[in-house]
C-alpha positions in Angstrom: 71.5 96.7 143.8 70.8 99.6 141.5 69.3 100.1 138.3 69.3 103.8 136.6 67.4 105.0 134.1 68.3 108.8 132.9 66.9 111.1 130.4 68.4 114.2 130.0 68.2 117.2 128.2 69.9 120.4 127.7 69.2 123.8 125.6 72.0 126.9 125.4 71.3 130.2 123.8 73.9 133.0 123.5 73.4 136.7 122.5 76.7 138.8 122.1 77.1 142.2 120.7 80.2 143.8 119.7 80.2 148.0 118.8 83.4 149.7 117.7 82.5 153.3 118.4 85.7 154.5 116.9 89.3 153.1 116.8 89.8 153.5 120.4 87.0 152.8 122.0 84.9 149.3 121.6 81.9 148.1 123.6 80.6 144.7 124.0 77.7 142.6 125.6 77.7 138.8 126.7 74.7 136.7 127.5 74.3 133.4 128.0 71.4 130.9 129.2 71.4 127.2 129.9 68.5 125.1 130.8 69.1 121.5 132.2 66.6 118.7 133.2 67.5 115.2 134.3 65.0 112.6 134.8 65.9 109.8 136.9 64.0 107.0 138.1 66.6 104.4 140.1 65.1 101.1 141.2 67.5 99.7 144.1 67.3 96.5 146.4 68.9 96.6 149.8 69.6 93.2 151.5 70.4 94.0 155.0 72.7 91.1 156.2 73.9 93.7 159.0 70.5 92.4 160.5 71.3 88.6 160.0 73.3 86.1 162.1 76.5 85.1 160.7 76.7 81.5 160.4 80.2 80.4 161.1 79.9 76.7 161.1 78.6 76.7 157.2 80.8 79.4 156.6 84.1 78.8 154.9 86.8 80.4 152.6 84.9 82.7 150.3 81.7 81.8 151.4 79.6 83.5 153.9 76.3 82.4 155.3 73.7 84.2 157.3 71.0 82.9 158.8 67.7 85.5 159.2 65.7 86.0 162.3 64.8 89.5 161.4 66.4 90.7 158.4 64.9 93.2 155.7 65.0 93.3 152.2 63.8 96.6 150.6 62.8 97.1 147.0 62.2 100.9 146.5 62.0 103.4 144.0 63.4 107.2 143.2 61.4 109.2 141.0 63.6 112.3 140.5 63.3 115.1 138.0 66.3 117.8 138.6 66.3 120.9 136.8 69.2 123.4 136.4 69.2 127.0 135.1 72.0 129.3 134.5 72.0 133.0 133.1 75.1 135.3 132.8 75.2 138.5 131.1 78.5 140.7 131.4 78.4 144.1 129.8 82.1 146.0 129.2 84.4 147.8 127.0 88.1 148.7 126.3 89.5 152.2 125.8 92.8 153.1 124.0 94.9 156.4 124.8 98.0 156.5 123.4 100.1 154.1 125.5 97.0 153.5 128.0 94.7 150.8 127.7 91.7 150.7 130.5 89.1 148.0 130.0 86.1 147.2 132.5 83.2 144.9 133.0 80.0 144.4 135.0 78.4 141.0 135.1 75.6 139.2 136.8 75.3 135.5 136.9 72.5 133.7 138.3 72.1 129.9 138.8 69.4 127.7 140.2 69.1 123.9 140.9 65.7 122.7 141.6 64.1 118.5 142.4 60.3 119.6 142.3 58.1 116.7 143.8 60.9 114.3 144.0 59.2 111.0 145.1 61.3 107.7 147.1 58.8 105.1 148.0 59.8 101.8 150.0 58.7 98.3 150.0 59.6 96.2 152.4 59.8 92.3 153.5 61.1 90.9 156.8 62.6 87.5 157.0 62.1 85.9 160.6 61.8 82.1 159.7 65.7 81.3 159.8 66.1 81.2 156.0 69.7 81.0 154.6 71.5 83.4 152.6 75.2 83.3 151.4 77.4 85.5 149.8 80.2 84.1 147.2 83.2 86.5 147.3 85.5 84.4 145.5 85.7 87.3 143.2 85.8 90.4 145.7 85.2 92.9 142.9 82.2 91.0 142.1 80.5 89.1 144.9 77.4 87.0 144.1 74.6 86.1 146.2 73.0 82.9 146.8 69.8 81.8 147.8 68.7 78.7 149.6 65.8 78.2 147.1 62.4 77.2 147.7 60.6 79.3 150.0 63.0 81.6 150.8 63.6 82.0 146.8 59.8 82.3 146.4 59.7 85.1 149.3 62.6 87.4 147.7 61.1 87.4 144.5 57.7 87.4 145.2 56.1 91.1 144.7 53.0 90.2 146.7 55.5 89.7 150.0 56.5 93.3 150.0 54.7 96.0 151.8 54.8 99.6 151.7 57.1 101.2 154.0 56.5 104.9 153.5 56.8 107.7 150.9 59.3 110.7 150.8 58.3 113.9 148.9 61.2 116.4 148.2 61.2 119.8 146.9 64.6 121.4 147.1 65.5 124.5 145.6 69.3 125.9 145.4 70.0 129.6 144.3 73.1 131.2 143.5 73.2 134.8 142.6 76.9 136.8 141.9 77.7 140.3 141.3 81.2 141.4 140.1 82.9 144.7 138.3 86.5 144.8 137.5 88.4 147.4 136.2 92.0 147.0 134.5 94.6 149.9 133.4 97.9 148.9 131.2 100.5 151.6 130.5 102.9 150.2 127.3 106.6 151.9 127.4 110.2 151.4 126.8 112.5 150.7 129.9 116.3 151.2 129.0 114.8 150.6 125.5 113.3 147.2 126.2 109.3 146.6 125.5 107.5 146.9 129.0 104.5 147.4 130.5 102.8 147.7 134.0 99.1 146.9 134.5 96.8 147.2 137.5 93.2 146.6 138.4 90.3 146.0 141.2 87.7 143.3 140.9 84.7 143.5 143.4 82.3 140.2 143.6 79.5 139.5 145.9 77.9 136.1 146.0 74.9 135.0 147.7 74.0 131.0 147.8 71.2 129.5 149.7 69.5 125.9 149.5 65.9 125.3 151.1 64.6 121.7 151.4 61.0 121.1 152.2 61.1 117.1 153.0 57.9 115.6 153.6 57.5 112.0 155.2 54.3 109.8 155.0 53.9 106.7 156.9 52.9 103.4 155.0 49.8 102.7 153.0 48.0 99.9 152.1 49.9 98.9 149.0 52.0 95.6 147.9 54.7 95.8 145.4 52.5 93.5 143.3 50.0 96.5 143.0 52.9 98.4 141.0 55.3 95.9 139.9 57.5 95.9 136.6 60.9 94.3 135.6 63.7 96.2 134.7 66.8 94.9 132.5 69.7 94.3 135.2 72.9 92.4 134.1 74.8 92.0 137.3 72.1 89.7 139.0 68.7 88.8 139.3 67.2 92.0 140.7 63.6 90.8 140.6 60.2 93.0 140.7 61.0 96.7 141.1 58.2 99.2 141.5 56.6 101.4 138.1 57.3 105.2 139.0 54.2 105.9 137.1 52.0 103.5 139.1 53.5 104.4 142.4 53.2 108.6 141.7 49.7 107.9 141.0 49.1 106.1 143.9 50.5 108.6 146.2 48.9 111.7 144.9 45.6 110.5 144.2 45.8 109.0 148.3 48.0 112.1 149.5 45.0 113.6 151.7 44.6 110.2 153.6 48.7 109.3 154.2 49.9 109.9 157.8 52.4 112.8 158.0 55.6 112.3 159.9 56.5 115.6 161.5 59.5 114.9 162.9 60.9 112.9 160.6 60.4 115.7 157.9 61.8 118.2 160.3 65.0 116.6 160.5 65.9 116.4 157.1 64.4 119.9 155.8 66.1 122.2 158.6 69.1 120.1 158.6 69.6 120.4 154.7 68.7 124.2 154.4 71.4 127.0 154.9 72.5 130.3 153.4 75.9 131.5 152.8 76.8 135.2 151.4 80.7 135.8 150.1 82.4 139.1 149.1 85.5 139.3 147.8 87.5 142.8 147.0 91.0 142.0 145.0 93.3 144.5 143.4 96.6 143.4 141.7 99.7 145.3 140.3 102.0 143.4 137.5 104.5 144.0 135.1 106.4 142.6 132.4 109.7 143.3 130.4 111.0 141.7 127.2 115.0 141.3 126.8 115.4 139.6 123.8 115.2 135.9 124.2 113.9 136.5 127.9 110.6 137.8 129.1 109.7 138.3 132.8 106.2 138.5 133.9 105.6 139.3 137.9 103.2 140.5 140.1 101.3 140.6 143.1 97.5 139.9 144.0 95.5 140.8 147.6 92.1 139.2 148.1 90.1 140.3 151.1 87.2 137.6 151.8 84.2 138.0 153.9 82.0 135.1 154.8 78.9 134.8 156.6 76.6 131.7 156.8 73.3 130.4 158.6 72.0 127.0 159.1 70.5 124.9 161.5 71.5 122.6 164.2 68.8 119.7 163.9 68.4 116.5 166.7 66.4 113.8 166.6 66.1 111.9 169.6 63.8 108.7 168.9 61.2 107.1 171.1 62.7 105.4 174.0 66.1 107.2 173.6 67.7 108.3 176.9 68.4 112.2 176.8 69.9 114.2 179.7 68.7 111.0 182.0 65.3 111.1 180.7 63.8 108.1 178.8 61.8 110.0 175.9 58.1 108.6 175.2 58.3 109.9 171.7 60.5 111.0 168.8 61.5 114.4 169.6 62.8 117.0 167.3 65.4 120.2 168.4 65.6 122.8 166.0 68.4 125.6 167.0 69.3 128.3 164.3 73.1 128.7 163.7 75.5 131.2 162.4 79.3 131.4 161.4 81.4 134.0 159.8 84.7 134.0 158.7 86.9 137.1 157.0 90.4 136.9 155.7 93.2 138.6 153.6 95.5 136.3 151.1 98.7 138.1 149.4 99.2 136.3 146.0 102.4 136.8 144.6 103.6 135.3 140.8 106.4 135.4 138.8 107.1 133.9 135.3 109.7 133.7 133.1 109.9 132.3 129.3 113.5 132.1 127.6 113.8 131.1 123.8 117.0 128.9 124.0 116.9 128.6 120.3 114.2 129.3 117.6 112.7 125.6 118.2 113.3 125.3 122.1 111.7 127.4 124.8 112.1 127.0 128.6 109.9 128.4 131.1 109.7 128.7 134.7 107.3 130.2 137.4 105.8 130.8 140.6 102.7 131.5 141.8 100.6 131.6 145.3 97.1 130.4 145.2 93.9 129.9 147.4 90.4 127.9 146.8 87.7 128.5 148.9 85.4 126.0 150.8 82.5 125.6 149.0 79.3 126.8 150.5 77.6 123.6 151.3 81.2 122.8 153.0 81.2 125.8 155.2 77.7 126.2 156.2 76.9 125.4 160.0 74.5 122.5 159.2 74.4 120.1 161.8 71.8 116.7 161.5 72.0 114.6 164.5 70.3 111.5 165.2 70.0 109.2 168.1 68.3 106.1 168.0 66.3 103.8 170.8 69.6 102.3 171.4 71.1 105.5 172.2 73.4 105.1 169.2 74.2 108.6 167.5 74.9 109.6 163.9 75.9 112.8 162.8 76.3 114.8 159.6 78.3 118.4 159.7 79.1 121.2 157.9 82.3 122.9 159.0 82.5 126.4 159.3 86.1 126.3 161.1 86.8 125.2 157.4 90.3 127.4 156.4 90.6 128.1 152.6 93.4 125.7 150.9 96.6 127.8 150.6 99.0 126.7 147.8 102.7 127.4 146.4 102.8 126.5 142.9 106.4 126.0 140.7 106.5 124.9 137.6 109.7 124.5 135.1 109.0 123.1 131.5 110.8 123.1 128.1 109.0 123.1 124.5 111.2 121.8 121.5 109.8 122.2 118.0 111.5 120.2 115.9 109.2 120.9 112.9 106.0 123.2 112.0 104.0 119.5 112.5 105.4 118.3 115.8 105.9 119.6 119.5 107.6 117.7 122.5 107.0 119.2 125.9 108.5 117.8 129.3 107.6 119.7 132.7 107.9 119.3 136.5 105.4 120.8 138.7 105.6 121.2 142.7 102.5 122.1 145.0 103.0 122.8 148.7 99.7 122.9 150.0 98.1 124.0 153.4 94.6 123.4 154.7 93.6 120.7 151.9 89.6 120.2 152.2 88.4 116.6 152.4 85.4 114.5 153.3 85.9 112.4 156.3 83.7 109.7 158.0 84.4 109.1 162.0 83.3 106.2 164.3 83.3 106.3 167.9 84.3 110.3 168.3 83.3 113.0 170.6 82.5 116.3 168.7 81.3 119.6 169.9 80.9 117.8 173.2 78.7 114.7 171.9 79.9 111.2 171.5 79.2 109.8 167.8 79.0 106.2 166.8 79.4 107.6 163.5 79.6 111.0 161.8 80.9 112.6 158.8 82.0 116.2 157.8 85.0 117.8 156.2 88.0 118.7 157.7 91.3 120.4 156.5 94.7 118.6 156.0 97.4 120.1 157.6 100.0 119.8 155.3 100.3 118.1 152.0 102.2 118.4 148.6 102.0 117.0 145.1 105.0 116.6 142.7 105.3 115.3 139.1 106.4 115.4 135.9 104.1 116.1 132.5 105.2 115.0 129.0 103.4 115.6 125.8 104.0 114.7 122.4 101.8 115.6 119.2 103.0 114.7 115.8 102.0 114.7 112.0 102.5 111.5 110.5 103.9 113.0 107.2 106.1 110.0 106.7 103.2 107.5 105.9 102.3 107.0 102.5 98.8 108.6 102.9 98.8 112.0 104.3 96.4 113.2 107.3 97.3 110.8 110.0 98.1 112.5 113.5 99.1 111.1 116.5 99.9 112.3 120.5 100.4 110.9 123.6 100.5 112.9 127.1 101.3 111.5 130.4 101.4 112.8 133.8 103.3 111.1 136.8 102.6 112.8 140.3 103.3 111.8 143.8 101.1 113.3 146.7 101.3 113.0 150.4 99.1 114.6 153.1 99.4 114.5 157.0 96.0 114.0 158.9 95.9 115.4 162.6 96.8 111.7 164.2 99.8 112.1 162.3 98.6 109.1 159.6 100.1 109.9 156.1 97.7 109.6 153.1 98.0 110.5 149.5 96.1 113.6 148.6 92.2 112.8 147.8 91.2 112.4 144.4 94.6 112.5 143.2 95.7 109.8 140.6 99.4 108.7 140.4 99.4 108.3 137.1 97.1 109.8 134.0 97.7 109.4 130.5 96.2 109.9 127.2 96.5 108.3 123.6 95.2 109.7 120.8 95.4 108.5 116.9 93.7 110.8 114.1 93.0 111.7 110.5 92.6 115.0 109.6 92.4 115.3 105.5 90.0 116.9 103.2 86.3 116.8 104.5 87.3 114.0 107.2 88.2 114.7 110.9 88.1 111.5 112.6 89.9 110.6 116.5 90.2 107.8 118.6 91.2 108.4 122.3 92.2 106.2 125.2 92.3 107.7 128.4 93.8 105.9 131.5 94.0 107.2 135.4 95.3 105.3 138.4 93.4 104.8 141.4 92.9 107.5 143.9 91.9 107.8 147.6 88.0 108.6 147.5 87.1 109.1 151.2 89.2 109.3 154.6 88.0 107.2 157.2 88.9 105.5 160.4 92.0 104.0 158.7 93.9 102.5 156.3 91.6 99.2 156.2 88.2 101.4 156.5 89.2 104.1 153.6 87.4 104.1 150.2 89.4 103.8 147.3 88.4 104.5 143.7 90.2 102.0 141.4 91.9 102.6 138.3 89.8 103.4 134.9 91.0 103.0 131.2 88.0 104.3 128.4 88.1 104.4 124.5 86.0 107.3 122.9 85.9 107.7 119.4 84.7 110.9 117.1 84.2 111.8 113.8 83.0 115.3 111.9 82.3 115.6 108.3 82.3 118.7 106.3 80.4 119.0 103.1 81.3 122.9 102.7 81.9 125.9 104.9 78.7 125.9 105.8 77.2 122.4 106.8 79.1 120.1 109.1 77.9 116.8 110.4 79.6 115.0 113.7 79.2 112.1 116.1 80.9 110.7 119.2 81.1 107.6 120.8 82.0 107.4 124.6 83.3 104.7 126.6 83.1 102.0 123.7 84.2 99.0 125.8 82.1 99.8 128.8 84.3 100.4 131.5 82.9 100.3 135.0 83.1 102.7 137.7 84.5 100.6 140.8 85.1 101.7 144.5 86.3 99.5 147.3 87.5 99.3 150.6 90.4 97.0 151.6 89.7 95.5 155.1 91.9 92.7 155.3 94.5 94.1 152.2 92.0 92.9 149.5 90.1 95.1 147.3 86.6 94.3 147.9 83.7 96.3 146.4 81.9 99.0 147.8 80.4 100.3 144.3 80.3 98.9 141.2 78.5 100.5 138.5 78.3 100.1 134.7 77.1 102.7 132.4 77.3 101.3 128.9 78.4 103.3 125.9 76.9 106.7 124.7 76.4 108.0 121.7 76.2 112.1 120.5 75.5 113.2 116.9 74.5 116.5 115.5 74.5 118.7 112.7 76.2 122.4 112.6 75.3 125.1 110.3 77.7 128.3 110.2 76.7 131.5 108.2 
């Protein structure tokens, strides 16, 4: 059970200059800066039924009964401030010389994300006297906890029973720098009396991203939850006492010098999460266009050369009493080995687009283009984190430097009809042939890199996948109504996706909903601009695991949003947005027996944004 209290602040500034030297030469400078902070307090209660004994005699139907002999309940607090900063600057210009246009740009982007002094603190009570707990899953999406009452209930909700179980202090810093330069030349001319042009150019980009984690673990202290307890509003069930983050932080830093530092636990996460990835891309392209009355053709080819290099660590923690190479360890031991990886490849990416005006009000389009999507640095980095406990059970978490970039052949065809000046009807079909789709995957009982794992998680390429579907869009001003200003719109996408795993299992493409639609009703007249939007997406596969009964799915979601604007004059405008009016939850499930059984259920409530805009 998790309760979040979040405060977010965002500040953005932009400074742009445009300078026209003469009619043929213009220069520009674009600079933006954005600062974002997110203060999160998360109160969490974990009831670890996996350590209890299932009571088959007293369980029946949708009631699962457990008897404790050594079962923990943890009450922990996460006190985390995350800050993000983005600075981007772009300088360029355009020069016209007869029928030739030359444009160029130089750009620099720096992004930073930091977690300064994040504090995670746990309080634990262990039930050892045969107490009884139960879970009623009559509603598998909202299971209910049942306590036996009496002594058990007092122990569950008694803050003085929960003793401190340690502290974790996190300082994480992610930095991402990118330099880029590009040059484009365009020549306009008549080809057989038809307006045409040829355009070509080059672009170079170098990116350096690194993440450094300083993770410090401290042993438990003489502190009870009752010393720092508070209550929070939690509508999904009885959450009980939780820790006050301010009191916990004060205690931690006041007593930091006397706490026992756990070096091995600190090293395993610090080294296991840190990495650096460098990516260089050099691209060139050639394209051309020709107009022949109602027909316009645009085609070209882009060539991209990519070089990637990454560094990380293989971090292996073997706990005391674990057996390693036939030797039983007498203490926790951490092994850290630097790792590196590199990759380079060249892609040839053609494209062609045709546009044909059937009539003045009907336009048909068709296109083909090839594209790629590179793995992000965190997926590609050679990070390996392995833990072996005293029962010799091994868990692992991996980056995957063997990941290939996603490659796609994309086909689109569409028709647009403009029945009048205030309406449009669009119908399109798309097909994407995909190779090496990147997805997260969880393993059980598998051998990787010559080592057996009871559980492991990493990223893989799906060898083959495809997506096809239709898109429909309708926008209409409702001029036939007696009151002017009403507008309506509806768009709908239906898609079918299929991916093949290495073991031959066929799955839908991860994070791909079969249907997505939005309906809009608005009023735009005079100073008022009002909108009501209903958005729906169907369920999607969120995480690939060992089989269909273990995969994680995110269920269908429908949301209502409202917005309003009012213009007092050309200078002053006020606006407001109301999001998720009906408080629709986020629901993730597994289907072990063909029934949706909750794995994650989150309610966010509604949110409001309002402001004043001044233009001068």
